[in-house]
C-alpha positions in Angstrom: 22.4 64.2 23.7 25.7 66.2 23.2 28.7 64.0 23.5 32.5 64.1 22.9 34.9 61.5 21.6 35.8 60.7 25.3 32.2 59.7 25.9 32.2 57.2 23.0 35.4 55.7 24.3 34.0 55.4 27.8 30.8 53.8 26.5 32.9 51.3 24.5 34.9 50.4 27.6 31.8 50.0 29.7 29.8 47.9 27.3 32.2 46.3 24.8 30.0 47.6 22.0 31.4 48.7 18.6 32.4 52.3 17.9 29.5 52.8 15.5 26.9 51.4 18.0 28.2 53.6 20.8 28.2 56.7 18.6 24.6 55.9 17.4 23.4 55.2 21.0 24.8 58.5 22.2 23.3 60.4 19.3 19.8 58.8 19.8 19.7 59.0 23.6 18.8 61.9 25.9 20.8 60.6 28.8 23.8 58.3 29.5 21.5 55.7 31.1 19.3 55.7 28.0 22.4 55.2 25.8 23.3 52.1 28.0 19.7 50.8 27.5 20.0 51.3 23.7 23.2 49.3 23.6 21.7 46.5 25.7 18.6 46.4 23.5 20.8 46.1 20.3 23.0 43.5 22.0 19.9 41.4 23.0 18.5 41.6 19.4 21.8 40.5 18.0 22.2 37.7 20.5 18.7 36.4 19.8 19.4 36.4 16.1 22.6 34.3 16.7 20.8 31.9 19.0 18.0 31.1 16.5 20.4 30.8 13.6 20.7 27.2 12.4 24.5 27.1 12.6 26.4 24.2 14.1 28.2 24.8 17.4 30.8 22.0 17.3 33.9 24.1 18.0 34.9 25.3 21.5 36.7 23.5 24.3 36.7 21.7 27.6 37.4 24.1 30.5 37.9 23.7 34.2 38.1 25.5 37.5 39.7 24.1 40.7 39.4 26.1 43.9 42.7 27.1 45.5 42.2 24.6 48.4 41.4 21.8 46.0 38.0 21.1 47.7 35.7 22.0 44.8 36.0 22.1 41.1 34.0 22.2 37.8 34.4 20.8 34.3 32.4 22.0 31.3 32.1 21.9 27.5 31.5 25.2 25.9 30.7 25.3 22.2 30.7 27.9 19.4 30.7 27.8 15.6 34.3 28.6 14.6 37.8 27.8 15.8 38.5 31.6 15.5 36.0 32.4 18.3 37.0 29.3 20.3 40.5 30.6 20.5 39.5 34.2 21.4 40.2 35.7 24.8 36.5 36.7 25.1 35.3 33.1 24.7 37.9 31.7 27.1 37.1 34.3 29.7 33.4 33.4 29.5 34.3 29.7 29.9 36.3 30.6 33.1 33.5 32.6 34.5 31.0 29.8 33.9 33.3 27.2 35.5 33.7 29.5 38.5 30.0 30.0 38.7 29.3 26.2 38.7 31.9 25.6 41.4 30.9 28.5 43.6 27.2 29.1 43.3 24.7 28.4 46.0 22.4 26.6 45.5 24.5 24.4 43.2 23.2 24.5 39.6 21.5 21.3 38.5 20.4 22.3 35.0 21.7 24.6 32.2 18.3 26.1 31.0 14.8 26.0 32.5 13.8 23.8 29.6 16.2 21.1 30.9 14.2 20.7 34.2 12.5 17.3 34.0 8.7 17.2 33.7 8.4 15.2 36.9 10.4 17.8 38.9 8.1 20.6 37.5 5.0 18.6 38.4 6.2 17.9 41.9 7.1 21.6 42.5 3.8 22.8 41.0 1.9 20.5 43.3 3.7 21.8 46.3 3.0 25.4 45.3 -0.6 24.6 44.6 -1.1 23.0 48.0 0.6 25.9 49.9 -1.8 27.6 52.2 -0.9 31.1 50.8 -2.4 30.1 47.4 -5.9 30.0 48.9 -5.9 33.9 48.9 -5.0 34.1 45.2 -8.0 34.8 42.9 -8.8 32.0 40.4 -8.0 34.1 37.3 -4.5 34.9 38.7 -3.7 31.4 40.0 -1.9 30.0 37.0 0.2 33.2 36.6 1.2 33.1 40.3 2.0 29.4 40.1 4.2 29.9 37.0 6.1 32.8 38.6 6.7 30.8 41.8 7.9 27.8 39.7 10.4 30.0 37.9 11.6 31.5 41.2 11.8 28.1 43.0 13.4 26.0 40.2 15.2 29.0 38.7 17.7 28.9 41.6 18.9 25.6 40.3 19.1 26.7 36.6 22.6 28.0 35.8 21.4 30.5 33.1 18.9 32.0 35.6 21.3 32.4 38.5 22.9 35.7 39.6 26.6 35.9 38.7 28.7 35.2 41.8 30.9 38.2 40.9 28.0 40.7 40.4 24.5 39.7 41.5 22.9 42.4 39.4 23.9 40.3 36.3 22.2 37.0 35.4 24.4 34.3 33.9 22.2 34.0 30.8 22.8 37.7 30.1 26.6 37.2 30.5 26.4 34.6 27.8 24.2 36.7 25.6 26.7 39.6 25.9 29.5 37.4 24.6 27.2 36.0 21.8 26.6 39.6 20.7 30.3 40.5 20.9 31.5 37.5 18.9 28.7 37.3 16.4 28.4 33.6 17.0 26.0 31.4 19.1 27.6 30.0 22.2 26.2 26.9 23.9 27.1 25.4 27.2 26.8 21.7 26.3 27.3 20.0 29.7 29.0 20.5 33.0 30.0 18.6 36.1 30.7 19.8 39.6 33.0 18.0 42.0 33.2 18.6 45.8 35.6 16.8 48.0 34.0 13.9 50.0 30.6 14.2 48.2 
């Protein structure tokens, strides 16, 4: 598509991508939406590469959020590979957003990733789905797929990385983290969290 310098600037502001990536996306795309998709695809590829890289993530920090009326709060440990990234505004902003999410999300997150859900919880949820009357109408060859989809939907509500962001429900928390991984060029890991609610 034809584009001007102002378009590159706008795409950078909207996506946080590098000048070169924005320029390439606008050159390769036929429309603005397609350019956004190209940036997202490149970011996902970069984030995946960082997540599978075998680098230690022992830097980072402990972060917190306390609601203005002091009735609810969250504490978390967020890790990265270098002190440079740990001190960056991008990393600290992500930590703040995660703490706010943990404190304010409904339902309250119980697990960080789907892989953290205990086997007995999955077994119990699977049994409940399997015994549901609506499953009788599902053809045998589709049954496993339907059960797995329902499991992800049911238990996914309790998994932090699968929850919609409280500030923008079109964005999933896992994607928010992956965006920062791509921006910083380092893997970022939420190690643990705790949520506190007054009287509970």
